[in-house]
C-alpha positions in Angstrom: -8.2 -10.3 1.1 -6.7 -6.3 0.3 -5.9 -5.6 -3.3 -2.3 -5.4 -3.4 -1.1 -2.2 -5.5 2.8 -1.7 -6.4 3.8 1.8 -7.4 7.0 2.0 -9.4 9.3 4.8 -9.9 13.1 5.2 -10.1 13.3 7.1 -6.7 11.3 9.2 -4.7 13.2 12.6 -4.5 13.1 15.7 -6.7 10.5 15.7 -9.0 6.9 16.2 -9.2 6.1 12.3 -10.1 7.8 11.5 -6.8 5.8 13.7 -4.8 2.4 12.6 -6.6 3.4 9.0 -5.8 3.9 9.8 -1.9 0.5 11.5 -2.0 -1.1 8.7 -4.1 0.2 6.1 -2.0 -1.4 7.6 1.0 -4.8 8.2 -0.6 -5.0 4.4 -1.9 -4.1 3.2 1.5 -6.9 5.5 3.1 -9.2 3.6 0.5 -8.1 0.2 1.9 -5.7 -0.9 -0.3 -2.4 -2.6 0.4 0.3 -0.2 -1.0 3.6 -0.7 -1.8 6.2 2.1 -3.5 9.1 0.4 -5.4 12.0 2.3 -6.5 15.2 1.3 -8.3 17.2 2.3 -5.2 17.0 4.8 -2.3 17.9 8.4 -2.7 18.9 11.5 -0.6 16.1 14.0 0.3 13.3 11.7 -0.6 9.6 12.5 -0.1 8.4 10.8 3.1 5.7 8.2 2.9 3.0 7.4 5.2 4.2 4.6 7.7 1.3 2.1 6.6 3.2 2.1 3.3 5.4 -0.5 2.3 8.7 0.8 0.7 10.9 -1.8 -1.2 14.0 -1.1 -3.4 15.4 -3.5 -6.1 18.9 -2.1 -5.8 20.8 -1.1 -2.3 22.0 2.3 -3.6 22.2 4.8 -6.4 26.0 4.1 -6.8 25.2 0.1 -7.0 22.8 1.0 -9.7 25.1 3.3 -11.7 27.9 0.9 -11.7 25.6 -1.8 -13.0 26.5 -2.5 -16.8 23.5 -2.3 -18.8 21.4 -1.3 -15.7 18.2 -1.1 -17.1 18.0 -4.8 -17.9 19.1 -5.6 -14.5 16.3 -3.6 -13.1 14.0 -5.6 -15.7 15.1 -9.0 -14.4 15.1 -7.5 -10.7 11.6 -6.3 -11.4 10.5 -9.6 -12.9 11.8 -11.5 -9.7 10.3 -9.0 -7.4 6.7 -9.2 -9.1 7.0 -13.1 -9.1 7.8 -13.3 -5.3 5.3 -10.4 -4.1 2.5 -11.0 -6.7 0.9 -7.6 -6.5 -2.6 -7.4 -8.3 -1.7 -4.4 -10.1 1.6 -2.5 -11.0 1.3 1.3 -11.8 4.6 2.7 -13.2 5.6 6.4 -13.6 7.7 8.1 -15.7 9.3 6.8 -19.2 12.1 4.6 -18.5 9.9 2.8 -15.7 6.9 2.5 -18.2 9.1 0.7 -20.6 10.5 -1.5 -18.1 7.1 -2.3 -16.4 5.7 -2.9 -20.1 8.2 -5.7 -20.7 7.0 -7.5 -17.4 3.4 -7.7 -18.7 3.8 -11.6 -19.5 3.5 -12.2 -15.8 -0.1 -12.9 -16.3 -1.4 -12.6 -12.9 -0.5 -8.9 -12.6 -2.1 -6.2 -14.5 0.4 -3.4 -15.7 -0.8 0.1 -16.2 1.6 3.0 -17.6 0.9 6.5 -16.3 1.5 9.6 -18.8 3.2 12.5 -16.7 4.3 14.7 -19.5 3.0 15.9 -22.9 2.4 12.5 -24.9 3.2 14.3 -27.9 6.9 15.1 -26.7 9.3 14.4 -29.5 12.4 14.0 -27.4 11.8 10.6 -26.4 12.0 9.5 -29.8 12.2 5.7 -30.1 10.9 5.5 -26.4 7.8 7.3 -27.4 7.1 4.4 -30.1 7.9 1.8 -27.7 5.3 3.4 -25.1 2.6 3.5 -27.3 3.1 0.2 -28.6 2.9 -1.1 -24.8 -0.2 0.7 -24.0 -2.0 -0.5 -27.2 -0.9 -4.0 -25.9 -1.8 -3.5 -22.3 -5.1 -1.8 -23.1 -4.8 0.7 -20.3 -3.3 3.9 -19.3 -3.5 6.4 -16.5 -3.7 10.1 -17.6 -3.5 13.5 -15.8 -6.0 15.6 -17.5 -8.4 15.6 -20.8 -5.5 17.4 -23.0 -3.5 14.1 -22.6 -6.6 12.0 -23.3 -7.0 13.9 -26.8 -3.6 12.1 -27.8 -5.2 8.4 -27.4 -8.3 9.5 -29.4 -7.0 7.9 -32.6 -8.4 4.5 -33.9 -5.4 2.5 -32.9 -6.2 3.4 -29.2 -9.9 2.7 -29.2 -9.8 -0.4 -27.3 -7.5 1.2 -24.6 -9.1 2.1 -21.2 -8.4 5.6 -20.4 -8.2 6.6 -16.8 -7.8 10.5 -15.7 -6.3 10.9 -12.2 -5.7 14.3 -11.5 -2.7 14.9 -9.2 -3.5 14.7 -5.7 -3.0 17.0 -2.8 -2.1 16.5 1.0 -5.7 16.6 2.7 -3.8 18.4 5.6 -3.4 21.3 3.4 -7.3 22.0 3.7 -6.6 22.6 7.4 -4.3 25.5 7.0 -5.6 28.7 8.1 -3.9 32.0 7.1 -5.0 35.6 7.9 -4.7 38.1 5.0 -3.3 41.4 6.2 -3.9 43.3 3.0 -4.9 42.5 -0.7 -2.0 40.7 -2.2 -1.7 40.0 -6.1 0.9 37.4 -5.9 1.5 34.0 -8.0 3.9 31.5 -6.8 5.5 29.2 -9.0 7.3 25.8 -7.7 9.0 23.6 -10.1 12.4 22.7 -11.9 13.9 25.5 -14.1 13.6 23.6 -17.3 12.0 24.2 -20.6 9.1 21.5 -19.9 7.9 23.9 -17.0 7.9 27.1 -19.4 8.5 29.7 -16.5 9.4 32.3 -19.4 5.8 32.4 -20.4 4.7 33.1 -16.9 7.3 36.0 -16.5 6.1 37.4 -19.7 2.6 37.1 -18.4 3.5 39.1 -15.4 5.3 41.7 -17.4 2.2 42.4 -19.6 -0.1 42.7 -16.6 2.2 45.1 -14.9 3.4 47.3 -18.0 0.1 47.1 -20.3 -2.3 46.7 -17.8 -0.8 48.4 -14.8 -1.7 45.5 -12.3 0.5 45.4 -9.4 1.1 41.4 -9.7 4.1 39.7 -8.1 5.6 36.4 -8.9 7.6 34.4 -6.6 9.7 31.5 -8.4 10.8 28.5 -6.2 13.3 26.1 -8.0 16.5 25.4 -9.6 17.8 24.0 -12.9 19.4 24.6 -16.1 17.3 27.7 -17.0 18.1 29.6 -13.7 20.5 32.2 -15.3 18.6 32.7 -18.5 15.3 33.0 -16.7 17.2 35.7 -14.3 18.3 37.5 -17.4 14.6 37.7 -18.6 13.5 39.1 -15.4 16.3 41.6 -15.1 
């Protein structure tokens, strides 16, 4: 019997975590696991999934989700019902809200729940959610991280019993088959991501300025993305 793995996220659009899930699910499927991607609701412009992967939603639409009073508790109840019905061996959750809701389903004893840390674990903007996240990880004894720096957060004694797995962001294997002929030497850096403080494009822009003005290196920087800092970053570039 195949091991059944369910990956939980709110939806499959926009962010890096959603893209990571679409690739992670494919790699797990290639490895022989029975993979389901479970979302709160379907969204527009979602990342595509491999046809071998099952896709389920807890709620029919984003609008239905937004109209639910206490929608997080509704999701928790729907998730519990889903897990009892489908009985995956492993539930891996992505993003803070999903992590907290998944951790509250840890009482379904036949299922192992693992949170993933997608951002800086030190990020104070999460407030109480950060405290609850850490409590849940200590209780579950498992966590998936992206890199060694995140692992440093969990080196304190209270996490001694926690098993920490570092799983780097996957790439689509097809990217290795892309061939591009270079017609001239290019010193170009490309940044793709939301224009938000977390991504720190301002630092990259300043680095390019230093390379050009102080070291006379003719680097180019192309930024692809949209977000709240678009005008501010454009002003810095100007």
